[in-house]
PDB file of N, CA, C and O in Angstrom:
ATOM      1  N   MET A   1      23.398   4.461 -20.045  1.00  0.00           N
ATOM      2  CA  MET A   1      23.050   3.168 -19.491  1.00  0.00           C
ATOM      3  C   MET A   1      21.937   2.582 -20.375  1.00  0.00           C
ATOM      4  O   MET A   1      20.978   3.302 -20.653  1.00  0.00           O
ATOM      5  N   SER A   2      21.997   1.451 -20.785  1.00  0.00           N
ATOM      6  CA  SER A   2      21.172   0.794 -21.701  1.00  0.00           C
ATOM      7  C   SER A   2      20.051   0.106 -20.728  1.00  0.00           C
ATOM      8  O   SER A   2      20.324  -0.370 -19.626  1.00  0.00           O
ATOM      9  N   SER A   3      18.835   0.129 -21.270  1.00  0.00           N
ATOM     10  CA  SER A   3      17.660  -0.707 -20.452  1.00  0.00           C
ATOM     11  C   SER A   3      17.665  -2.077 -21.113  1.00  0.00           C
ATOM     12  O   SER A   3      17.841  -2.307 -22.309  1.00  0.00           O
ATOM     13  N   THR A   4      17.434  -2.973 -20.105  1.00  0.00           N
ATOM     14  CA  THR A   4      17.343  -4.447 -20.484  1.00  0.00           C
ATOM     15  C   THR A   4      15.804  -4.631 -20.602  1.00  0.00           C
ATOM     16  O   THR A   4      14.922  -3.875 -20.194  1.00  0.00           O
ATOM     17  N   PRO A   5      15.700  -5.717 -21.202  1.00  0.00           N
ATOM     18  CA  PRO A   5      14.040  -6.121 -21.297  1.00  0.00           C
ATOM     19  C   PRO A   5      13.351  -6.139 -20.310  1.00  0.00           C
ATOM     20  O   PRO A   5      12.183  -5.770 -20.433  1.00  0.00           O
ATOM     21  N   ALA A   6      13.789  -6.526 -19.144  1.00  0.00           N
ATOM     22  CA  ALA A   6      13.422  -6.784 -17.913  1.00  0.00           C
ATOM     23  C   ALA A   6      12.834  -5.318 -17.346  1.00  0.00           C
ATOM     24  O   ALA A   6      11.760  -5.249 -16.749  1.00  0.00           O
ATOM     25  N   ASP A   7      13.609  -4.264 -17.592  1.00  0.00           N
ATOM     26  CA  ASP A   7      13.232  -3.030 -17.085  1.00  0.00           C
ATOM     27  C   ASP A   7      12.061  -2.383 -17.756  1.00  0.00           C
ATOM     28  O   ASP A   7      11.218  -1.679 -17.199  1.00  0.00           O
ATOM     29  N   ARG A   8      12.117  -2.738 -19.132  1.00  0.00           N
ATOM     30  CA  ARG A   8      10.850  -2.150 -19.854  1.00  0.00           C
ATOM     31  C   ARG A   8       9.480  -2.835 -19.420  1.00  0.00           C
ATOM     32  O   ARG A   8       9.360  -4.057 -19.335  1.00  0.00           O
ATOM     33  N   SER A   9       8.513  -1.976 -19.169  1.00  0.00           N
ATOM     34  CA  SER A   9       7.108  -2.446 -18.819  1.00  0.00           C
ATOM     35  C   SER A   9       6.282  -2.404 -19.999  1.00  0.00           C
ATOM     36  O   SER A   9       6.128  -1.365 -20.641  1.00  0.00           O
ATOM     37  N   ARG A  10       5.797  -3.394 -20.274  1.00  0.00           N
ATOM     38  CA  ARG A  10       4.633  -3.445 -21.236  1.00  0.00           C
ATOM     39  C   ARG A  10       3.355  -3.886 -20.857  1.00  0.00           C
ATOM     40  O   ARG A  10       3.330  -4.759 -19.989  1.00  0.00           O
ATOM     41  N   PRO A  11       2.250  -3.467 -21.327  1.00  0.00           N
ATOM     42  CA  PRO A  11       1.016  -3.937 -20.854  1.00  0.00           C
ATOM     43  C   PRO A  11       0.831  -5.491 -21.205  1.00  0.00           C
ATOM     44  O   PRO A  11       1.317  -5.989 -22.220  1.00  0.00           O
ATOM     45  N   ALA A  12       0.047  -6.236 -20.221  1.00  0.00           N
ATOM     46  CA  ALA A  12      -0.170  -7.494 -20.186  1.00  0.00           C
ATOM     47  C   ALA A  12      -0.931  -7.833 -21.389  1.00  0.00           C
ATOM     48  O   ALA A  12      -0.506  -8.776 -22.057  1.00  0.00           O
ATOM     49  N   LEU A  13      -1.963  -7.234 -21.767  1.00  0.00           N
ATOM     50  CA  LEU A  13      -2.819  -7.374 -22.896  1.00  0.00           C
ATOM     51  C   LEU A  13      -2.638  -6.124 -23.965  1.00  0.00           C
ATOM     52  O   LEU A  13      -2.312  -4.997 -23.592  1.00  0.00           O
ATOM     53  N   PRO A  14      -2.877  -6.453 -25.260  1.00  0.00           N
ATOM     54  CA  PRO A  14      -2.804  -5.451 -26.254  1.00  0.00           C
ATOM     55  C   PRO A  14      -3.825  -4.498 -26.048  1.00  0.00           C
ATOM     56  O   PRO A  14      -4.727  -4.795 -25.264  1.00  0.00           O
ATOM     57  N   GLN A  15      -3.837  -3.306 -26.668  1.00  0.00           N
ATOM     58  CA  GLN A  15      -4.612  -2.108 -26.231  1.00  0.00           C
ATOM     59  C   GLN A  15      -6.109  -2.565 -26.639  1.00  0.00           C
ATOM     60  O   GLN A  15      -7.025  -2.375 -25.839  1.00  0.00           O
ATOM     61  N   VAL A  16      -6.315  -3.092 -27.734  1.00  0.00           N
ATOM     62  CA  VAL A  16      -7.437  -3.688 -28.187  1.00  0.00           C
ATOM     63  C   VAL A  16      -8.365  -4.460 -27.361  1.00  0.00           C
ATOM     64  O   VAL A  16      -9.554  -4.198 -27.176  1.00  0.00           O
ATOM     65  N   ALA A  17      -7.554  -5.650 -26.782  1.00  0.00           N
ATOM     66  CA  ALA A  17      -8.301  -6.477 -25.765  1.00  0.00           C
ATOM     67  C   ALA A  17      -8.330  -5.790 -24.396  1.00  0.00           C
ATOM     68  O   ALA A  17      -9.081  -6.350 -23.598  1.00  0.00           O
ATOM     69  N   GLN A  18      -7.745  -4.803 -23.976  1.00  0.00           N
ATOM     70  CA  GLN A  18      -8.047  -4.158 -22.900  1.00  0.00           C
ATOM     71  C   GLN A  18      -9.577  -3.258 -22.953  1.00  0.00           C
ATOM     72  O   GLN A  18     -10.491  -3.130 -22.139  1.00  0.00           O
ATOM     73  N   ARG A  19      -9.364  -2.786 -24.176  1.00  0.00           N
ATOM     74  CA  ARG A  19     -10.857  -2.018 -24.487  1.00  0.00           C
ATOM     75  C   ARG A  19     -12.023  -2.776 -24.475  1.00  0.00           C
ATOM     76  O   ARG A  19     -13.101  -2.298 -24.123  1.00  0.00           O
ATOM     77  N   LEU A  20     -11.849  -4.150 -24.909  1.00  0.00           N
ATOM     78  CA  LEU A  20     -13.081  -4.845 -25.114  1.00  0.00           C
ATOM     79  C   LEU A  20     -13.422  -5.621 -23.854  1.00  0.00           C
ATOM     80  O   LEU A  20     -14.549  -6.105 -23.742  1.00  0.00           O
ATOM     81  N   LEU A  21     -12.403  -5.785 -22.788  1.00  0.00           N
ATOM     82  CA  LEU A  21     -12.868  -6.511 -21.681  1.00  0.00           C
ATOM     83  C   LEU A  21     -13.438  -5.523 -20.530  1.00  0.00           C
ATOM     84  O   LEU A  21     -13.049  -4.368 -20.356  1.00  0.00           O
ATOM     85  N   PRO A  22     -14.267  -6.081 -19.902  1.00  0.00           N
ATOM     86  CA  PRO A  22     -14.867  -5.202 -18.901  1.00  0.00           C
ATOM     87  C   PRO A  22     -13.917  -4.741 -17.680  1.00  0.00           C
ATOM     88  O   PRO A  22     -12.884  -5.383 -17.492  1.00  0.00           O
ATOM     89  N   ALA A  23     -14.206  -3.747 -16.917  1.00  0.00           N
ATOM     90  CA  ALA A  23     -13.406  -3.282 -15.882  1.00  0.00           C
ATOM     91  C   ALA A  23     -13.180  -4.297 -14.929  1.00  0.00           C
ATOM     92  O   ALA A  23     -14.137  -5.044 -14.727  1.00  0.00           O
ATOM     93  N   ARG A  24     -11.989  -4.532 -14.201  1.00  0.00           N
ATOM     94  CA  ARG A  24     -11.837  -5.453 -13.065  1.00  0.00           C
ATOM     95  C   ARG A  24     -13.049  -5.692 -12.043  1.00  0.00           C
ATOM     96  O   ARG A  24     -13.474  -6.788 -11.676  1.00  0.00           O
ATOM     97  N   PRO A  25     -13.499  -4.455 -11.677  1.00  0.00           N
ATOM     98  CA  PRO A  25     -14.671  -4.625 -10.623  1.00  0.00           C
ATOM     99  C   PRO A  25     -15.688  -5.355 -11.029  1.00  0.00           C
ATOM    100  O   PRO A  25     -16.250  -6.196 -10.327  1.00  0.00           O
ATOM    101  N   VAL A  26     -16.043  -5.017 -12.424  1.00  0.00           N
ATOM    102  CA  VAL A  26     -17.394  -5.707 -12.887  1.00  0.00           C
ATOM    103  C   VAL A  26     -17.068  -7.073 -12.952  1.00  0.00           C
ATOM    104  O   VAL A  26     -17.890  -7.852 -12.469  1.00  0.00           O
ATOM    105  N   ILE A  27     -15.834  -7.613 -13.549  1.00  0.00           N
ATOM    106  CA  ILE A  27     -15.441  -8.987 -13.504  1.00  0.00           C
ATOM    107  C   ILE A  27     -15.541  -9.379 -12.009  1.00  0.00           C
ATOM    108  O   ILE A  27     -15.959 -10.528 -11.866  1.00  0.00           O
ATOM    109  N   GLY A  28     -15.278  -8.749 -10.906  1.00  0.00           N
ATOM    110  CA  GLY A  28     -15.268  -9.269  -9.682  1.00  0.00           C
ATOM    111  C   GLY A  28     -16.625  -9.530  -9.109  1.00  0.00           C
ATOM    112  O   GLY A  28     -16.967 -10.497  -8.428  1.00  0.00           O
ATOM    113  N   PHE A  29     -17.364  -8.477  -9.509  1.00  0.00           N
ATOM    114  CA  PHE A  29     -18.745  -8.487  -9.169  1.00  0.00           C
ATOM    115  C   PHE A  29     -19.617  -9.583  -9.714  1.00  0.00           C
ATOM    116  O   PHE A  29     -20.466 -10.106  -8.993  1.00  0.00           O
ATOM    117  N   VAL A  30     -19.423  -9.976 -11.058  1.00  0.00           N
ATOM    118  CA  VAL A  30     -19.862 -11.203 -11.520  1.00  0.00           C
ATOM    119  C   VAL A  30     -19.395 -12.459 -11.134  1.00  0.00           C
ATOM    120  O   VAL A  30     -20.067 -13.475 -11.311  1.00  0.00           O
ATOM    121  N   ALA A  31     -18.264 -12.460 -10.608  1.00  0.00           N
ATOM    122  CA  ALA A  31     -17.807 -13.771 -10.076  1.00  0.00           C
ATOM    123  C   ALA A  31     -18.378 -13.792  -8.592  1.00  0.00           C
ATOM    124  O   ALA A  31     -18.850 -14.831  -8.130  1.00  0.00           O
ATOM    125  N   LEU A  32     -18.335 -12.909  -8.044  1.00  0.00           N
ATOM    126  CA  LEU A  32     -19.236 -12.770  -6.489  1.00  0.00           C
ATOM    127  C   LEU A  32     -20.657 -13.163  -6.550  1.00  0.00           C
ATOM    128  O   LEU A  32     -21.198 -13.781  -5.633  1.00  0.00           O
ATOM    129  N   LEU A  33     -21.326 -12.766  -7.748  1.00  0.00           N
ATOM    130  CA  LEU A  33     -22.661 -13.274  -8.003  1.00  0.00           C
ATOM    131  C   LEU A  33     -22.639 -14.699  -8.243  1.00  0.00           C
ATOM    132  O   LEU A  33     -23.402 -15.399  -7.578  1.00  0.00           O
ATOM    133  N   ALA A  34     -21.967 -15.163  -8.995  1.00  0.00           N
ATOM    134  CA  ALA A  34     -21.817 -16.836  -9.311  1.00  0.00           C
ATOM    135  C   ALA A  34     -21.382 -17.406  -8.164  1.00  0.00           C
ATOM    136  O   ALA A  34     -22.051 -18.414  -7.936  1.00  0.00           O
ATOM    137  N   VAL A  35     -20.549 -17.205  -7.334  1.00  0.00           N
ATOM    138  CA  VAL A  35     -20.358 -17.611  -6.223  1.00  0.00           C
ATOM    139  C   VAL A  35     -21.440 -17.841  -5.067  1.00  0.00           C
ATOM    140  O   VAL A  35     -21.601 -18.900  -4.462  1.00  0.00           O
ATOM    141  N   LEU A  36     -22.030 -16.855  -4.907  1.00  0.00           N
ATOM    142  CA  LEU A  36     -23.316 -16.670  -3.925  1.00  0.00           C
ATOM    143  C   LEU A  36     -24.377 -17.383  -4.625  1.00  0.00           C
ATOM    144  O   LEU A  36     -25.220 -17.913  -3.902  1.00  0.00           O
ATOM    145  N   PHE A  37     -24.507 -17.505  -5.901  1.00  0.00           N
ATOM    146  CA  PHE A  37     -25.698 -18.353  -6.517  1.00  0.00           C
ATOM    147  C   PHE A  37     -25.313 -19.843  -6.508  1.00  0.00           C
ATOM    148  O   PHE A  37     -26.233 -20.657  -6.592  1.00  0.00           O
ATOM    149  N   ALA A  38     -24.138 -20.248  -6.421  1.00  0.00           N
ATOM    150  CA  ALA A  38     -23.862 -21.734  -6.200  1.00  0.00           C
ATOM    151  C   ALA A  38     -23.891 -22.057  -4.727  1.00  0.00           C
ATOM    152  O   ALA A  38     -24.356 -23.144  -4.385  1.00  0.00           O
ATOM    153  N   LEU A  39     -23.462 -21.256  -3.874  1.00  0.00           N
ATOM    154  CA  LEU A  39     -23.717 -21.418  -2.514  1.00  0.00           C
ATOM    155  C   LEU A  39     -25.154 -21.454  -1.953  1.00  0.00           C
ATOM    156  O   LEU A  39     -25.515 -22.222  -1.062  1.00  0.00           O
ATOM    157  N   SER A  40     -26.002 -20.465  -2.620  1.00  0.00           N
ATOM    158  CA  SER A  40     -27.410 -20.502  -2.255  1.00  0.00           C
ATOM    159  C   SER A  40     -28.233 -21.857  -3.047  1.00  0.00           C
ATOM    160  O   SER A  40     -29.236 -22.360  -2.540  1.00  0.00           O
ATOM    161  N   TYR A  41     -27.780 -22.233  -4.051  1.00  0.00           N
ATOM    162  CA  TYR A  41     -27.997 -23.387  -4.618  1.00  0.00           C
ATOM    163  C   TYR A  41     -27.954 -24.600  -4.001  1.00  0.00           C
ATOM    164  O   TYR A  41     -28.867 -25.424  -3.948  1.00  0.00           O
ATOM    165  N   GLY A  42     -26.635 -24.698  -3.439  1.00  0.00           N
ATOM    166  CA  GLY A  42     -26.302 -25.846  -2.641  1.00  0.00           C
ATOM    167  C   GLY A  42     -27.151 -25.914  -1.253  1.00  0.00           C
ATOM    168  O   GLY A  42     -27.730 -26.932  -0.872  1.00  0.00           O
ATOM    169  N   VAL A  43     -27.137 -24.935  -0.702  1.00  0.00           N
ATOM    170  CA  VAL A  43     -27.932 -24.799   0.710  1.00  0.00           C
ATOM    171  C   VAL A  43     -29.522 -25.316   0.525  1.00  0.00           C
ATOM    172  O   VAL A  43     -30.134 -26.055   1.295  1.00  0.00           O
ATOM    173  N   GLY A  44     -29.992 -24.736  -0.672  1.00  0.00           N
ATOM    174  CA  GLY A  44     -31.484 -24.988  -0.992  1.00  0.00           C
ATOM    175  C   GLY A  44     -31.511 -26.613  -1.411  1.00  0.00           C
ATOM    176  O   GLY A  44     -32.515 -27.300  -1.222  1.00  0.00           O
ATOM    177  N   ALA A  45     -30.255 -27.146  -2.014  1.00  0.00           N
ATOM    178  CA  ALA A  45     -30.517 -28.644  -2.244  1.00  0.00           C
ATOM    179  C   ALA A  45     -30.477 -29.261  -1.063  1.00  0.00           C
ATOM    180  O   ALA A  45     -31.245 -30.218  -0.963  1.00  0.00           O
ATOM    181  N   VAL A  46     -29.754 -28.980  -0.050  1.00  0.00           N
ATOM    182  CA  VAL A  46     -29.519 -29.696   1.334  1.00  0.00           C
ATOM    183  C   VAL A  46     -30.591 -29.588   2.040  1.00  0.00           C
ATOM    184  O   VAL A  46     -30.872 -30.492   2.827  1.00  0.00           O
ATOM    185  N   ALA A  47     -31.476 -28.379   1.899  1.00  0.00           N
ATOM    186  CA  ALA A  47     -32.628 -28.137   2.973  1.00  0.00           C
ATOM    187  C   ALA A  47     -33.740 -29.014   2.421  1.00  0.00           C
ATOM    188  O   ALA A  47     -34.495 -29.654   3.154  1.00  0.00           O
ATOM    189  N   GLY A  48     -33.808 -29.013   1.065  1.00  0.00           N
ATOM    190  CA  GLY A  48     -34.885 -29.887   0.633  1.00  0.00           C
ATOM    191  C   GLY A  48     -36.129 -28.967   0.213  1.00  0.00           C
ATOM    192  O   GLY A  48     -36.048 -27.746   0.347  1.00  0.00           O
ATOM    193  N   PRO A  49     -37.310 -29.595  -0.311  1.00  0.00           N
ATOM    194  CA  PRO A  49     -38.507 -28.865  -0.479  1.00  0.00           C
ATOM    195  C   PRO A  49     -39.022 -28.080   0.623  1.00  0.00           C
ATOM    196  O   PRO A  49     -39.055 -28.595   1.740  1.00  0.00           O
ATOM    197  N   VAL A  50     -39.449 -26.829   0.435  1.00  0.00           N
ATOM    198  CA  VAL A  50     -40.132 -26.039   1.288  1.00  0.00           C
ATOM    199  C   VAL A  50     -41.436 -26.335   1.649  1.00  0.00           C
ATOM    200  O   VAL A  50     -41.765 -26.261   2.833  1.00  0.00           O
ATOM    201  N   ALA A  51     -42.333 -26.705   0.666  1.00  0.00           N
ATOM    202  CA  ALA A  51     -43.667 -27.156   0.970  1.00  0.00           C
ATOM    203  C   ALA A  51     -43.876 -28.588   0.281  1.00  0.00           C
ATOM    204  O   ALA A  51     -44.265 -28.728  -0.878  1.00  0.00           O
ATOM    205  N   PRO A  52     -43.568 -29.606   1.141  1.00  0.00           N
ATOM    206  CA  PRO A  52     -43.528 -31.046   0.471  1.00  0.00           C
ATOM    207  C   PRO A  52     -44.967 -31.388   0.060  1.00  0.00           C
ATOM    208  O   PRO A  52     -45.152 -32.318  -0.724  1.00  0.00           O
ATOM    209  N   GLY A  53     -46.010 -30.667   0.562  1.00  0.00           N
ATOM    210  CA  GLY A  53     -47.391 -31.294   0.104  1.00  0.00           C
ATOM    211  C   GLY A  53     -47.839 -30.451  -1.034  1.00  0.00           C
ATOM    212  O   GLY A  53     -48.949 -30.686  -1.511  1.00  0.00           O
ATOM    213  N   LEU A  54     -47.167 -29.573  -1.485  1.00  0.00           N
ATOM    214  CA  LEU A  54     -47.268 -28.710  -2.803  1.00  0.00           C
ATOM    215  C   LEU A  54     -47.133 -29.456  -3.952  1.00  0.00           C
ATOM    216  O   LEU A  54     -46.023 -29.954  -4.138  1.00  0.00           O
ATOM    217  N   HIS A  55     -48.198 -29.699  -4.958  1.00  0.00           N
ATOM    218  CA  HIS A  55     -47.994 -30.382  -6.163  1.00  0.00           C
ATOM    219  C   HIS A  55     -48.532 -29.419  -7.268  1.00  0.00           C
ATOM    220  O   HIS A  55     -49.349 -28.549  -6.964  1.00  0.00           O
ATOM    221  N   PRO A  56     -48.084 -29.565  -8.540  1.00  0.00           N
ATOM    222  CA  PRO A  56     -48.469 -28.734  -9.548  1.00  0.00           C
ATOM    223  C   PRO A  56     -49.893 -29.117  -9.960  1.00  0.00           C
ATOM    224  O   PRO A  56     -50.326 -30.213  -9.605  1.00  0.00           O
ATOM    225  N   ALA A  57     -50.672 -28.258 -10.708  1.00  0.00           N
ATOM    226  CA  ALA A  57     -52.020 -28.610 -10.993  1.00  0.00           C
ATOM    227  C   ALA A  57     -51.925 -29.628 -12.050  1.00  0.00           C
ATOM    228  O   ALA A  57     -51.182 -29.576 -13.031  1.00  0.00           O
ATOM    229  N   GLY A  58     -52.728 -30.527 -11.756  1.00  0.00           N
ATOM    230  CA  GLY A  58     -52.734 -31.854 -12.462  1.00  0.00           C
ATOM    231  C   GLY A  58     -51.923 -32.763 -12.224  1.00  0.00           C
ATOM    232  O   GLY A  58     -52.039 -33.746 -12.955  1.00  0.00           O
ATOM    233  N   GLY A  59     -50.993 -32.801 -11.322  1.00  0.00           N
ATOM    234  CA  GLY A  59     -50.005 -33.519 -10.848  1.00  0.00           C
ATOM    235  C   GLY A  59     -50.558 -34.600  -9.973  1.00  0.00           C
ATOM    236  O   GLY A  59     -51.695 -34.522  -9.507  1.00  0.00           O
ATOM    237  N   ALA A  60     -49.677 -35.706  -9.727  1.00  0.00           N
ATOM    238  CA  ALA A  60     -50.280 -36.958  -9.095  1.00  0.00           C
ATOM    239  C   ALA A  60     -50.335 -36.422  -7.472  1.00  0.00           C
ATOM    240  O   ALA A  60     -49.500 -35.667  -6.975  1.00  0.00           O
ATOM    241  N   ARG A  61     -51.367 -36.921  -6.860  1.00  0.00           N
ATOM    242  CA  ARG A  61     -51.508 -36.532  -5.413  1.00  0.00           C
ATOM    243  C   ARG A  61     -51.212 -37.856  -4.688  1.00  0.00           C
ATOM    244  O   ARG A  61     -51.583 -38.922  -5.181  1.00  0.00           O
ATOM    245  N   THR A  62     -50.565 -37.799  -3.551  1.00  0.00           N
ATOM    246  CA  THR A  62     -50.299 -38.837  -2.718  1.00  0.00           C
ATOM    247  C   THR A  62     -51.119 -39.108  -1.624  1.00  0.00           C
ATOM    248  O   THR A  62     -50.795 -39.990  -0.828  1.00  0.00           O
ATOM    249  N   GLY A  63     -52.196 -38.427  -1.478  1.00  0.00           N
ATOM    250  CA  GLY A  63     -53.027 -38.524  -0.452  1.00  0.00           C
ATOM    251  C   GLY A  63     -53.310 -36.987   0.283  1.00  0.00           C
ATOM    252  O   GLY A  63     -52.831 -35.907  -0.064  1.00  0.00           O
ATOM    253  N   GLY A  64     -54.235 -37.264   1.392  1.00  0.00           N
ATOM    254  CA  GLY A  64     -54.733 -36.119   2.177  1.00  0.00           C
ATOM    255  C   GLY A  64     -55.872 -35.786   1.755  1.00  0.00           C
ATOM    256  O   GLY A  64     -56.419 -36.437   0.865  1.00  0.00           O
ATOM    257  N   PRO A  65     -56.447 -34.694   2.326  1.00  0.00           N
ATOM    258  CA  PRO A  65     -57.687 -34.366   2.062  1.00  0.00           C
ATOM    259  C   PRO A  65     -58.050 -33.750   0.615  1.00  0.00           C
ATOM    260  O   PRO A  65     -57.271 -33.091  -0.073  1.00  0.00           O
ATOM    261  N   GLU A  66     -59.097 -34.017   0.353  1.00  0.00           N
ATOM    262  CA  GLU A  66     -59.550 -33.711  -1.085  1.00  0.00           C
ATOM    263  C   GLU A  66     -60.051 -32.231  -0.899  1.00  0.00           C
ATOM    264  O   GLU A  66     -60.567 -31.832   0.145  1.00  0.00           O
ATOM    265  N   PRO A  67     -59.835 -31.412  -2.086  1.00  0.00           N
ATOM    266  CA  PRO A  67     -60.448 -30.031  -1.986  1.00  0.00           C
ATOM    267  C   PRO A  67     -62.154 -30.276  -2.177  1.00  0.00           C
ATOM    268  O   PRO A  67     -62.681 -31.210  -2.781  1.00  0.00           O
ATOM    269  N   GLY A  68     -62.734 -29.309  -1.576  1.00  0.00           N
ATOM    270  CA  GLY A  68     -64.317 -29.255  -1.457  1.00  0.00           C
ATOM    271  C   GLY A  68     -64.810 -28.645  -2.740  1.00  0.00           C
ATOM    272  O   GLY A  68     -63.982 -28.353  -3.603  1.00  0.00           O
ATOM    273  N   PRO A  69     -65.932 -28.456  -2.911  1.00  0.00           N
ATOM    274  CA  PRO A  69     -66.667 -28.179  -4.078  1.00  0.00           C
ATOM    275  C   PRO A  69     -66.181 -26.680  -4.303  1.00  0.00           C
ATOM    276  O   PRO A  69     -65.955 -25.939  -3.347  1.00  0.00           O
ATOM    277  N   HIS A  70     -66.054 -26.334  -5.452  1.00  0.00           N
ATOM    278  CA  HIS A  70     -65.818 -25.112  -6.062  1.00  0.00           C
ATOM    279  C   HIS A  70     -64.430 -24.734  -5.687  1.00  0.00           C
ATOM    280  O   HIS A  70     -64.145 -23.541  -5.577  1.00  0.00           O
ATOM    281  N   GLY A  71     -63.628 -25.582  -5.502  1.00  0.00           N
ATOM    282  CA  GLY A  71     -62.208 -25.384  -5.199  1.00  0.00           C
ATOM    283  C   GLY A  71     -61.685 -24.868  -3.895  1.00  0.00           C
ATOM    284  O   GLY A  71     -60.594 -24.345  -3.667  1.00  0.00           O
ATOM    285  N   ASP A  72     -62.942 -25.185  -2.871  1.00  0.00           N
ATOM    286  CA  ASP A  72     -62.852 -24.626  -1.636  1.00  0.00           C
ATOM    287  C   ASP A  72     -61.628 -25.463  -0.840  1.00  0.00           C
ATOM    288  O   ASP A  72     -61.419 -26.639  -1.137  1.00  0.00           O
ATOM    289  N   MET A  73     -60.979 -24.905   0.001  1.00  0.00           N
ATOM    290  CA  MET A  73     -59.797 -25.604   0.765  1.00  0.00           C
ATOM    291  C   MET A  73     -60.176 -26.238   2.069  1.00  0.00           C
ATOM    292  O   MET A  73     -59.379 -26.841   2.787  1.00  0.00           O
ATOM    293  N   GLY A  74     -61.579 -26.041   2.351  1.00  0.00           N
ATOM    294  CA  GLY A  74     -61.910 -26.563   3.555  1.00  0.00           C
ATOM    295  C   GLY A  74     -61.383 -26.138   5.090  1.00  0.00           C
ATOM    296  O   GLY A  74     -60.209 -26.378   5.373  1.00  0.00           O
ATOM    297  N   GLY A  75     -62.060 -25.649   5.852  1.00  0.00           N
ATOM    298  CA  GLY A  75     -61.456 -25.289   7.126  1.00  0.00           C
ATOM    299  C   GLY A  75     -61.442 -23.601   6.979  1.00  0.00           C
ATOM    300  O   GLY A  75     -61.363 -22.882   7.976  1.00  0.00           O
ATOM    301  N   MET A  76     -61.533 -23.045   5.542  1.00  0.00           N
ATOM    302  CA  MET A  76     -61.151 -21.710   5.658  1.00  0.00           C
ATOM    303  C   MET A  76     -62.363 -21.046   5.435  1.00  0.00           C
ATOM    304  O   MET A  76     -62.456 -20.463   4.355  1.00  0.00           O
ATOM    305  N   HIS A  77     -63.496 -20.988   6.354  1.00  0.00           N
ATOM    306  CA  HIS A  77     -64.797 -20.570   6.250  1.00  0.00           C
ATOM    307  C   HIS A  77     -64.745 -18.961   6.065  1.00  0.00           C
ATOM    308  O   HIS A  77     -63.888 -18.263   6.607  1.00  0.00           O
ATOM    309  N   GLY A  78     -65.664 -18.517   5.317  1.00  0.00           N
ATOM    310  CA  GLY A  78     -65.707 -16.983   4.939  1.00  0.00           C
ATOM    311  C   GLY A  78     -64.868 -16.645   3.955  1.00  0.00           C
ATOM    312  O   GLY A  78     -64.918 -15.457   3.637  1.00  0.00           O
ATOM    313  N   MET A  79     -63.936 -17.479   3.240  1.00  0.00           N
ATOM    314  CA  MET A  79     -63.161 -17.120   2.363  1.00  0.00           C
ATOM    315  C   MET A  79     -63.561 -17.546   1.062  1.00  0.00           C
ATOM    316  O   MET A  79     -62.711 -17.416   0.181  1.00  0.00           O
ATOM    317  N   GLY A  80     -64.683 -18.034   0.739  1.00  0.00           N
ATOM    318  CA  GLY A  80     -65.306 -18.508  -0.473  1.00  0.00           C
ATOM    319  C   GLY A  80     -65.425 -17.267  -1.346  1.00  0.00           C
ATOM    320  O   GLY A  80     -65.489 -16.125  -0.889  1.00  0.00           O
ATOM    321  N   GLY A  81     -65.450 -17.608  -2.752  1.00  0.00           N
ATOM    322  CA  GLY A  81     -65.685 -16.588  -3.744  1.00  0.00           C
ATOM    323  C   GLY A  81     -67.049 -16.064  -4.052  1.00  0.00           C
ATOM    324  O   GLY A  81     -68.000 -16.721  -3.630  1.00  0.00           O
ATOM    325  N   MET A  82     -67.246 -15.115  -4.642  1.00  0.00           N
ATOM    326  CA  MET A  82     -68.628 -14.522  -4.947  1.00  0.00           C
ATOM    327  C   MET A  82     -69.198 -15.717  -5.778  1.00  0.00           C
ATOM    328  O   MET A  82     -68.465 -16.422  -6.471  1.00  0.00           O
ATOM    329  N   ARG A  83     -70.555 -15.908  -5.669  1.00  0.00           N
ATOM    330  CA  ARG A  83     -71.295 -16.871  -6.584  1.00  0.00           C
ATOM    331  C   ARG A  83     -72.541 -16.103  -7.105  1.00  0.00           C
ATOM    332  O   ARG A  83     -73.328 -16.654  -7.876  1.00  0.00           O
TER     333      ARG A  83
END
């Protein structure tokens, strides 16, 4: 019997390419991480800011109580730094 080309199995990728590519579980794990990151980013974007009153140092303030002397946050008695 002669074998037809369909009967012969050959690797999908050349031997060199198979050695350079990471294993399938590694590719699957990286893909899973990418999907989870995209989902968490989307949920965070929908949820909005966690602390809406939080501003970067030197940023514009939109109102609210001013900090007390020496960086005191007011209402936190006994929490002052050593002087």
